[in-house]
DSSP file (Angstrom, degrees, kcal/mol; ACC not computed):
  #  RESIDUE AA STRUCTURE BP1 BP2  ACC     N-H-->O    O-->H-N    N-H-->O    O-->H-N    TCO  KAPPA ALPHA  PHI   PSI    X-CA   Y-CA   Z-CA
    1    1 A M              0   0    0      0, 0.0     2,-0.2     0, 0.0     0, 0.0   0.000 360.0 360.0 360.0 120.3   -4.7   62.6   -6.1
    2    2 A P        -     0   0    0      0, 0.0     2,-0.1     0, 0.0     5,-0.0  -0.448 360.0-118.1 -79.1 146.4   -5.5   62.0   -2.5
    3    3 A R    >>  -     0   0    0     -2,-0.2     3,-1.6     1,-0.1     4,-0.6  -0.321  25.1-111.2 -70.5 154.0   -2.9   62.0    0.1
    4    4 A D  G >4 S+     0   0    0      1,-0.3     3,-1.6     2,-0.2     4,-0.4   0.932 118.1  54.4 -60.8 -42.9   -2.1   58.7    2.2
    5    5 A E  G 34 S+     0   0    0      1,-0.3     3,-0.3     2,-0.2    -1,-0.3   0.694 102.3  56.0 -67.6 -11.1   -3.5   60.3    5.3
    6    6 A D  G <4 S+     0   0    0     -3,-1.6    -1,-0.3     1,-0.2    -2,-0.2   0.580  94.4  70.1 -96.2  -4.9   -6.8   61.1    3.6
    7    7 A K  S X< S-     0   0    0     -3,-1.6     3,-1.7    -4,-0.6    -1,-0.2   0.597  81.6-162.4 -84.7  -6.7   -7.4   57.4    2.6
    8    8 A G  G >   -     0   0    0     -4,-0.4     3,-1.3    -3,-0.3    -1,-0.2  -0.389  65.8  -7.6  68.1-136.1   -8.0   56.1    6.1
    9    9 A F  G 3  S+     0   0    0      1,-0.2    -1,-0.2    -2,-0.2    -2,-0.0   0.522 129.8  67.0 -82.6   0.1   -7.8   52.5    6.8
   10   10 A L  G X  S+     0   0    0     -3,-1.7     3,-2.1    -6,-0.1    -1,-0.2   0.285  70.6 134.9 -95.3   6.8   -7.4   51.8    3.0
   11   11 A K  T <  S+     0   0    0     -3,-1.3     3,-0.1     1,-0.3    -7,-0.1  -0.376  75.8   8.6 -60.3 131.9   -4.0   53.5    3.1
   12   12 A G  T 3  S+     0   0    0      1,-0.2     2,-0.5    -2,-0.1    -1,-0.3   0.344  92.0 135.5  81.0  -3.9   -1.5   51.4    1.1
   13   13 A L    <   -     0   0    0     -3,-2.1     2,-0.8     1,-0.1    -1,-0.2  -0.657  41.5-157.5 -84.4 126.4   -4.0   49.0   -0.3
   14   14 A N    >   +     0   0    0     -2,-0.5     3,-1.1     1,-0.1    -1,-0.1  -0.817  15.2 176.2-104.4  94.9   -3.5   48.4   -3.9
   15   15 A I  G >  S+     0   0    0     -2,-0.8     3,-0.9     1,-0.2    -1,-0.1   0.581  73.0  72.6 -79.4  -4.8   -6.8   47.2   -5.4
   16   16 A H  G 3  S+     0   0    0      1,-0.2    -1,-0.2    -3,-0.1    -2,-0.0   0.637  95.4  53.1 -73.1 -12.5   -5.3   47.0   -8.9
   17   17 A G  G X  S+     0   0    0     -3,-1.1     3,-0.7     2,-0.1     2,-0.5   0.325  81.3 115.9 -97.5   1.0   -3.4   43.9   -7.9
   18   18 A F  T <  S-     0   0    0     -3,-0.9    -3,-0.0     1,-0.3     0, 0.0  -0.672  96.4 -20.5 -84.9 118.1   -6.4   42.1   -6.6
   19   19 A M  T 3  S+     0   0    0     -2,-0.5    -1,-0.3     1,-0.1    -2,-0.1   0.883  91.2 139.2  60.5  43.1   -7.1   38.9   -8.6
   20   20 A D    <   +     0   0    0     -3,-0.7     2,-0.3     5,-0.0    -1,-0.1   0.360  54.8  54.9-110.9   5.6   -5.2   40.1  -11.6
   21   21 A V  S >> S-     0   0    0     -4,-0.1     4,-1.3     1,-0.1     3,-0.6  -0.960  85.6-114.8-132.0 161.1   -3.4   36.8  -12.5
   22   22 A Y  H 3> S+     0   0    0     -2,-0.3     4,-3.7     1,-0.3     5,-0.2   0.805 109.1  63.2 -59.3 -36.7   -4.8   33.4  -13.3
   23   23 A Q  H 3> S+     0   0    0      1,-0.2     4,-2.4     2,-0.2    -1,-0.3   0.910 104.3  45.5 -57.6 -43.8   -3.3   31.8  -10.3
   24   24 A E  H <> S+     0   0    0     -3,-0.6     4,-1.9     2,-0.2    -1,-0.2   0.833 114.7  48.6 -69.6 -34.0   -5.2   33.9   -7.9
   25   25 A W  H  X S+     0   0    0     -4,-1.3     4,-3.3     2,-0.2     5,-0.3   0.911 111.3  53.5 -60.3 -47.2   -8.5   33.2  -10.0
   26   26 A H  H  X S+     0   0    0     -4,-3.7     4,-1.9     1,-0.2    -2,-0.2   0.901 109.7  44.4 -56.4 -45.2   -7.6   29.5  -10.0
   27   27 A A  H  X S+     0   0    0     -4,-2.4     4,-2.3     2,-0.2    -1,-0.2   0.914 116.9  47.9 -68.6 -40.5   -7.2   29.3   -6.2
   28   28 A F  H  X S+     0   0    0     -4,-1.9     4,-2.6     2,-0.2    -2,-0.2   0.974 113.1  44.0 -60.5 -54.8  -10.5   31.4   -5.7
   29   29 A V  H  X S+     0   0    0     -4,-3.3     4,-3.1     1,-0.2     5,-0.3   0.899 114.1  53.2 -61.0 -41.7  -12.7   29.5   -8.1
   30   30 A N  H  X S+     0   0    0     -4,-1.9     4,-2.4    -5,-0.3    -1,-0.2   0.954 112.1  43.4 -57.6 -51.4  -11.3   26.2   -6.7
   31   31 A G  H  X S+     0   0    0     -4,-2.3     4,-1.1     2,-0.2    -2,-0.2   0.862 115.2  50.7 -65.8 -36.8  -12.1   27.1   -3.1
   32   32 A F  H >X S+     0   0    0     -4,-2.6     4,-2.5    -5,-0.2     3,-0.8   0.968 113.4  43.1 -66.9 -53.0  -15.6   28.5   -4.1
   33   33 A C  H 3X S+     0   0    0     -4,-3.1     4,-2.6     1,-0.3    -2,-0.2   0.868 106.2  63.2 -69.6 -33.5  -16.6   25.4   -6.0
   34   34 A E  H 3< S+     0   0    0     -4,-2.4    -1,-0.3    -5,-0.3    -2,-0.2   0.840 112.3  36.1 -49.8 -37.6  -15.2   23.2   -3.3
   35   35 A V  H << S+     0   0    0     -4,-1.1    -2,-0.2    -3,-0.8    -1,-0.2   0.838 118.0  51.2 -82.6 -40.1  -17.7   24.6   -0.9
   36   36 A L  H  < S+     0   0    0     -4,-2.5    -2,-0.2    -5,-0.2    -3,-0.2   0.765 105.0  56.6 -71.5 -26.2  -20.5   24.9   -3.4
   37   37 A C  S  < S-     0   0    0     -4,-2.6    -1,-0.1    -5,-0.2     4,-0.0  -0.921  73.7-164.2-102.6 103.5  -20.3   21.4   -4.7
   38   38 A P        +     0   0    0      0, 0.0     2,-0.2     0, 0.0    -1,-0.1   0.590  59.5  80.1 -85.1  -5.2  -20.8   19.2   -1.6
   39   39 A W  S    S-     0   0    0      1,-0.1    -2,-0.1     3,-0.0     3,-0.1  -0.549  89.5 -90.6 -91.4 170.1  -19.6   15.8   -2.9
   40   40 A R        -     0   0    0     -2,-0.2     2,-0.1     1,-0.1    -1,-0.1  -0.359  43.7-100.8 -76.0 154.2  -16.0   14.8   -3.3
   41   41 A A        -     0   0    0      1,-0.1    -1,-0.1     2,-0.1    -7,-0.0  -0.463  18.9-144.7 -72.0 140.4  -14.0   15.4   -6.5
   42   42 A K  S    S+     0   0    0     -2,-0.1     2,-0.3    -3,-0.1    -1,-0.1   0.204  77.6  57.7 -90.3  20.1  -13.6   12.5   -8.8
   43   43 A Y  S    S-     0   0    0      3,-0.0    -2,-0.1     0, 0.0     3,-0.0  -0.932  84.2-108.9-140.1 155.9  -10.1   13.5   -9.9
   44   44 A E        -     0   0    0     -2,-0.3    -2,-0.1     1,-0.1     0, 0.0  -0.748  45.6-101.9 -88.4 139.5   -6.7   14.1   -8.2
   45   45 A P        -     0   0    0      0, 0.0     2,-0.1     0, 0.0    -1,-0.1  -0.239  39.3-119.7 -55.2 144.1   -5.5   17.8   -8.2
   46   46 A S     >  -     0   0    0      1,-0.1     4,-2.1    -3,-0.0     5,-0.1  -0.348  20.3-109.1 -78.9 173.8   -3.0   18.6  -10.7
   47   47 A E  H  > S+     0   0    0      2,-0.2     4,-2.4     1,-0.2     5,-0.2   0.866 119.8  55.2 -64.7 -40.5    0.5   19.9   -9.9
   48   48 A E  H  > S+     0   0    0      1,-0.2     4,-2.4     2,-0.2    -1,-0.2   0.914 107.9  46.8 -60.3 -44.5   -0.6   23.3  -11.3
   49   49 A L  H  > S+     0   0    0      1,-0.2     4,-2.8     2,-0.2     5,-0.2   0.906 111.1  51.5 -70.3 -38.9   -3.5   23.6   -9.1
   50   50 A L  H  X S+     0   0    0     -4,-2.1     4,-2.0     1,-0.2    -1,-0.2   0.889 111.4  47.8 -62.6 -36.3   -1.5   22.6   -6.0
   51   51 A N  H  X S+     0   0    0     -4,-2.4     4,-2.6     2,-0.2     5,-0.2   0.924 111.5  50.7 -66.4 -43.4    1.1   25.2   -6.8
   52   52 A D  H  X S+     0   0    0     -4,-2.4     4,-2.2     1,-0.2    -2,-0.2   0.950 113.7  46.1 -56.4 -49.1   -1.7   27.9   -7.4
   53   53 A L  H  < S+     0   0    0     -4,-2.8    -1,-0.2     1,-0.2     7,-0.2   0.885 111.3  50.4 -64.1 -38.4   -3.1   26.9   -4.0
   54   54 A K  H >< S+     0   0    0     -4,-2.0     3,-0.6    -5,-0.2    -1,-0.2   0.912 116.7  40.8 -64.0 -46.2    0.1   26.9   -2.2
   55   55 A G  H 3< S+     0   0    0     -4,-2.6    -2,-0.2     1,-0.2    -1,-0.2   0.687 128.0  30.1 -72.8 -26.3    1.1   30.4   -3.6
   56   56 A D  T >X  +     0   0    0     -4,-2.2     4,-1.4    -5,-0.2     3,-0.6  -0.326  69.1 144.9-138.0  53.7   -2.3   32.0   -3.2
   57   57 A H  H <> S+     0   0    0     -3,-0.6     4,-2.0     1,-0.2     5,-0.2   0.847  72.0  60.7 -62.8 -37.5   -3.8   30.2   -0.2
   58   58 A H  H 3> S+     0   0    0      1,-0.2     4,-1.7     2,-0.2    -1,-0.2   0.828 103.8  50.3 -63.2 -33.0   -5.6   33.5    0.9
   59   59 A Y  H <> S+     0   0    0     -3,-0.6     4,-1.9     2,-0.2    -1,-0.2   0.846 109.5  51.9 -72.3 -34.5   -7.5   33.6   -2.4
   60   60 A Y  H  X S+     0   0    0     -4,-1.4     4,-1.8     2,-0.2    -2,-0.2   0.915 109.7  47.5 -62.3 -47.5   -8.5   30.0   -1.9
   61   61 A M  H  X S+     0   0    0     -4,-2.0     4,-2.3     1,-0.2    -2,-0.2   0.835 110.8  54.0 -66.6 -35.4   -9.8   30.7    1.6
   62   62 A F  H  X S+     0   0    0     -4,-1.7     4,-2.3     2,-0.2    -1,-0.2   0.881 106.2  50.7 -65.1 -42.0  -11.7   33.7    0.2
   63   63 A G  H  X S+     0   0    0     -4,-1.9     4,-1.6     2,-0.2    -2,-0.2   0.861 109.5  51.1 -68.9 -34.9  -13.4   31.6   -2.4
   64   64 A R  H  X S+     0   0    0     -4,-1.8     4,-1.9     2,-0.2    -2,-0.2   0.904 109.5  49.6 -62.0 -42.0  -14.4   29.2    0.4
   65   65 A A  H  X S+     0   0    0     -4,-2.3     4,-2.7     1,-0.2     5,-0.2   0.940 113.0  47.5 -60.9 -49.5  -15.9   32.2    2.5
   66   66 A I  H  X S+     0   0    0     -4,-2.3     4,-1.7     1,-0.2    -1,-0.2   0.853 109.3  54.9 -67.1 -30.0  -17.8   33.4   -0.7
   67   67 A G  H  X S+     0   0    0     -4,-1.6     4,-2.2     2,-0.2    -1,-0.2   0.914 109.8  47.2 -69.3 -42.1  -18.9   29.7   -1.3
   68   68 A V  H  X S+     0   0    0     -4,-1.9     4,-2.3     1,-0.2    -2,-0.2   0.947 110.4  50.5 -64.1 -46.2  -20.3   29.7    2.2
   69   69 A I  H  X S+     0   0    0     -4,-2.7     4,-1.8     1,-0.2    -1,-0.2   0.814 108.4  53.8 -63.4 -30.3  -22.1   33.0    1.8
   70   70 A A  H  X S+     0   0    0     -4,-1.7     4,-2.1    -5,-0.2    -1,-0.2   0.860 107.6  50.7 -75.1 -33.8  -23.6   31.7   -1.5
   71   71 A W  H  X S+     0   0    0     -4,-2.2     4,-2.4     2,-0.2    -2,-0.2   0.899 108.0  52.1 -66.3 -36.8  -25.0   28.7    0.4
   72   72 A L  H  X S+     0   0    0     -4,-2.3     4,-2.3     2,-0.2    -2,-0.2   0.916 111.6  47.0 -60.5 -44.1  -26.5   31.0    3.0
   73   73 A I  H  X S+     0   0    0     -4,-1.8     4,-2.2     2,-0.2    -1,-0.2   0.873 112.7  50.0 -63.4 -41.8  -28.2   33.1    0.1
   74   74 A I  H  X S+     0   0    0     -4,-2.1     4,-2.3     2,-0.2    -1,-0.2   0.864 109.1  50.9 -66.4 -36.1  -29.4   29.9   -1.5
   75   75 A A  H  X S+     0   0    0     -4,-2.4     4,-2.4     2,-0.2    -2,-0.2   0.923 109.5  51.1 -66.6 -46.1  -30.8   28.7    1.8
   76   76 A K  H  X S+     0   0    0     -4,-2.3     4,-2.2     2,-0.2    -2,-0.2   0.885 109.8  49.7 -57.8 -44.5  -32.7   32.0    2.3
   77   77 A I  H  X S+     0   0    0     -4,-2.2     4,-2.9     1,-0.2     5,-0.3   0.944 111.7  48.5 -57.9 -51.1  -34.2   31.8   -1.2
   78   78 A I  H  X S+     0   0    0     -4,-2.3     4,-2.3     1,-0.2     5,-0.3   0.869 112.3  48.7 -65.4 -34.3  -35.4   28.3   -0.6
   79   79 A K  H  X S+     0   0    0     -4,-2.4     4,-2.0     1,-0.2    -1,-0.2   0.910 113.9  45.7 -65.2 -42.0  -36.9   29.3    2.7
   80   80 A E  H  < S+     0   0    0     -4,-2.2    -2,-0.2    -5,-0.2    -1,-0.2   0.876 118.1  42.8 -74.5 -36.6  -38.7   32.3    1.3
   81   81 A V  H  < S+     0   0    0     -4,-2.9    -2,-0.2    -5,-0.2    -1,-0.2   0.921 127.9  24.4 -76.9 -42.0  -40.0   30.3   -1.8
   82   82 A F  H  <        0   0    0     -4,-2.3    -3,-0.2    -5,-0.3    -2,-0.2   0.637 360.0 360.0-106.2  -8.3  -41.1   27.1   -0.1
   83   83 A F     <        0   0    0     -4,-2.0    -3,-0.2    -5,-0.3    -2,-0.1   0.393 360.0 360.0-119.7 360.0  -41.8   27.9    3.5
């Protein structure tokens, strides 16, 4: 078992708790899809979704960031294939 001082900048980070409940996944996927799909949603967010986003806003923002990265990868693929 590594000592805390051997872990460097990861000291105290619990990766087993990362996205281990549905609320965190719900917030992440919603943020990701919101960026990846460019048009407006045709429905109003449910109360459950709003609670998940409020409690796990950082997962929502992480999903949005991954969505932007996905668009950059898609743009690179389109550039390589067509130009």
